[in-house]
Residue, then its C-alpha position, 0 to 999 in steps of 0.5 A: m725895430v719900427v712899430t707902426k702907429d694907427v691913424a688915431g695915434g696909438p700901435a696898431r697890430a704888430r705886422l710879421r715882418e716885425v716879428a721875425e726881425l724880434a726874433g732874428v729870423h726871417p718873415s717867411t720862418a717867423s710863418r712856419a714857425l707860428s702857422g705850423s705849417r712846416a717844420v722847424r728848430p724848436d729853439v727857433a719857433a721858442a724865440v718867434q714865439r716868444a716875440a709873437e707874445k711880446l708884441d702881441y702879434r696875432v694872427d690874420p685869419i682872414g689875410r691867411a686864408l687870402r693866401g692859401e695858408r690854413t685859417g685854423t677854424v672848423g664850419m660845422v652844421v646841424p640840422d635843428i639845434v633845437n633838438p637838444f642832442f645836437p647841442a651836446v654834439v656841438q659842445a662836444v666838437e668845440r671841445a675836442l677843436h679847441a684842445d687841437g687849438r682851432s675855433l668852431f664856426l657853427c650854421d643851423a640847417s632848420n632841416d631844410v636842405r636849401v638852408e642847409a646847401e647855403r651854410i655849407e657855402a658860406l663856411l667854404d667863402r669864409r676858407v674855413d679848413a675842414l666841414i663837420i656836418s649832420p645832414v639834414h635829408q640822406y638823399d637830398s642833402a647828398p648834392a651839397v655835401r658831396r660838392a663841399a667834400s671835394r673842395v675841403r675835409l669834411v666829415q659827417v657825425d651821426r647822420s651820413c648821406v647816401g652816395v657821398g664817399c667821405d669820412f662818417v662817425g656815429a653811433d650803431q642804431a641797430e645795436a641801439m635797436r637789439l637793446l631797446i627791445r632786449h630789454l622791453v620783452d625781458n620786461g615782459r613786454r610783447n606788442l611793441a610799437f616804434v613811433a618814429t619819422d620818415d625814411s629821409i634820416s638816416t639814424v631815423s631808416e636805421r632804427i627803422v629795419a633794426y626794429e623791424q628784424h629783432a621786433p618779437n612779432v608780426r603786430s609788433r614788427r608792421r606797427v611803426f609810426r611815421g611822423d616827425l623828431s617832435v613833442e607835439w608827433g609823440a603825442r599825436a601818435v598816441d591819440m592815433i595808437l588808443q584807437d583801437p584798444r584792442q589793440t593797445p601795445d604795451a611798449l613804445i620804442c619812440a625815435n628821440d626822447l622828444i618825441a617820448l617826452g610827448a607820449l608820456k605825457q600824452l598818455r597821462t592826459r590819456g589815463c594810461q599808466v606808464p610803465g603800468n599799461i605802457a612801457v616808453t623808451g627815448f633815444d639820444d639820453t638828452p637832459f630833460g629825460v630825468l626831468s619827466e615823470p617817470e624818468l624817461t629810459s634812452v639810448r645814450q650815443p657815446v657824443q663826447q667820443i664821437a666829436d674826437e673822432a670827427v676832429r681826428m679823421l680831419g687830420l689838419t695836421r696832416p697835409r691838404s695833398t693827403p687822400m682821404a678815404g670814406r673812412r666809416l666808424v661805427l661806436h657802441p651805444e649804452l642802453v639807460v634805464r630809468g623808471s618809464s620801462a620797469a616790468p609791467a604790474 
């Protein structure tokens, strides 16, 4: 067997034909054994694997992509990596992919649909085998997501686009809102308010609809404040809500934990006792919730299950020609009760 040398005189990276020669098989058989694209006999696969390990052979993902083979990589685009919910989702997806022998390319869309479209295109240019996307906007993100879904397998997680017929997995937002409202009402709260964003985000839109359906009275249903998913908006919303003391609610449901943390801080600044005067709840159960005073009641989404199901739905072990239906998998959330929503004194 001839071992190639690089220009500096040291051993170059082993080539597939050298692995095949050492294993005593044809290069095409070695390629199938290493890629898993087609089945080979177990003894042949073992011989090829031993040869690859002995020669320290590494598959060239770019070359494989150019040959039209799979690269063993999956691209992921999230709306905003600063939002503490999404790092948890990314970590869970990476864990699920690693267990399946695949790697993750991550992109942050910076809450901008134009940036999101550019990131999606960049991942497709890298010949990723599939995409996992949590869209920035349920309407404006649809064209880029639809185009991507026509080229590779694609699963939407947590958020989704209207009119895009690809797979989705996420938590049941309506059930989450029902859990929160039932908890607050059972603790004697009757005057609720929902601090949210506009309906550009699918999850928040679903939460607003569920809130308006299940709020305990007309006054509560009308009390929906729309801003963004930030600590700053939570503080500004509190100032708006407290402008008329006669209309002050006895509970705030916040569309995520960041809004809730901003609201908690501003309520303390304004001299309101939590939960004595006003209960506060969040969504997503991020790690920061247990650092607040009082600790924050929140809805926990089954992040690892969402990630595992998303990777399963990609169907990366199936042939590319396998048709992919627009499946929608909705998982149960969990209410985590802490001190910010105790019954009023």
